[in-house]
N, C-alpha and C positions, 0 to 999 in steps of 0.2 A: 504494499499500499504506499502511496506517495504521501509524505508529510504535508499537511496543509494548515492554513491559518484562516481565520474569519475576518472579514472587514464588513463595515456597514456603510451603505450609501443611503442618502436622504431622498426625500420625494423630489427635490429640485434636480438632482442628478438623474434619477430615474425618468422624470418628465422630459429632460433634454434628450435623453437616449431614445425615448419612445415617441418623441415628437407631439406630445400632448401637454395640457396645462398641469401645473403642480396640483391644482385642486382635483383634477381627474384622477391622478395617482392617489391622492388622499381618500377620495370617495371609494375607489376600487380597493384600497387597503382596508378601509372600514368595513366594506362589504365582504371582504375575505377573498376577493378574486386575485389579489396580489399578496403573495406571502410576505407580510410585514408585521412588525410589532412596534409598540410605543416604547420610546426610550424614557429615561428618567425625567425629561422635560415635557413629556407628553407628545413628542413628535414621532411620526412614523418613520421607521428605518427598515431597510431590507438588508438582511445579513447574507453575504456571499462567501463561499468557501473558495480560496485561491491557493495555489501551490505555495508552500513555505519557503520556496527558493528566492523570494523577493524580499528586499530590505525595506525597513520602515520608510527610508528616504525615497525609494522607488515607488512604494505605495502612495506616498504623498504627492509625488510628481505625476503619477498616473491619474490620480484624482483631480489634480490641478489641470491637467491636459483635458480631461473630460469637462470639467466645469467651465473652461475657457473655450470650448468647442474647437480644441486643437486636434481632434481626431474625428474623422467622418467615415461613415460607411460608404462604400462604392456600390455600383449596380450589381457587382459580383458577390455572392454570399460568402461571408467570412473574410472578405478583403476590405481593409481600411486604408486611409491615407492619414498619416500623422505629421504634424508640424514639428520640426526640430526645435531645440532650445534657443537657437538663434532667431526664431520667428519667421525665417524665410525658407528654409530647406524643408522639403516634403519627402516623406518616406513611405513606400508601400509597406504595409504591416498586416501580418496575420497572427493567429495564435501561436505559430511555430517559427516565424521568420520576421525579420525587420531589416530594412534597408539602411538603418543608422550604423555608425561605426561599431557599436557594441554588438548589434545584431549580426553584422557581417563577420564579426570575430567569434560568433557562437556563444556570446554571453547573454544573459537575461537583461532586457531593457524595459524601461517603464512604458514604452510604446506598446510592446506586446502585452504587458499587464493591463493597460488601458483597453486594448482590444479584447482581452479576456473578460474584463469587467462588463464591457458593452455587451458582449455575447451572452454572458451570464444573465444580465437583466432582461435581454430579449427572450431568452429561453424560459425564464421564470414567468413571463407574462404571455408567452406564445399561446397558451391554451384559451385565453380570453381576450378577444380583440378589444382595444381600448377606444377606438374611434366608432362612433355610431355611424350607421349608414345614413346618407342624406337622401 
């Protein structure tokens, strides 16, 4: 079994990933269609399990990348485009590869972690569509 750790994402991050409002995610969490729990402040959080191979600094950078819309899904399933730390360079990113220097050298990078977080959020909510049909 691969060692893992848990991280929590808030409704804001989940809403960004899913392309819906924060309130929609909150309503779905309350209804139980998104697996979420309330934290000590009464805010809904979604707990994700990620491989323990990432450092706390990488987790923080991956969350920042997501919050700042620095990683975007492409039309191809499982393939993302990540913005580098310089703000200009763009890297193709999947769960297993990244075009950044660390990724090219076979090391774990925060871009891949961000892709894993986005994929996990999408998988958790895949069973229940969040958008209503117009």
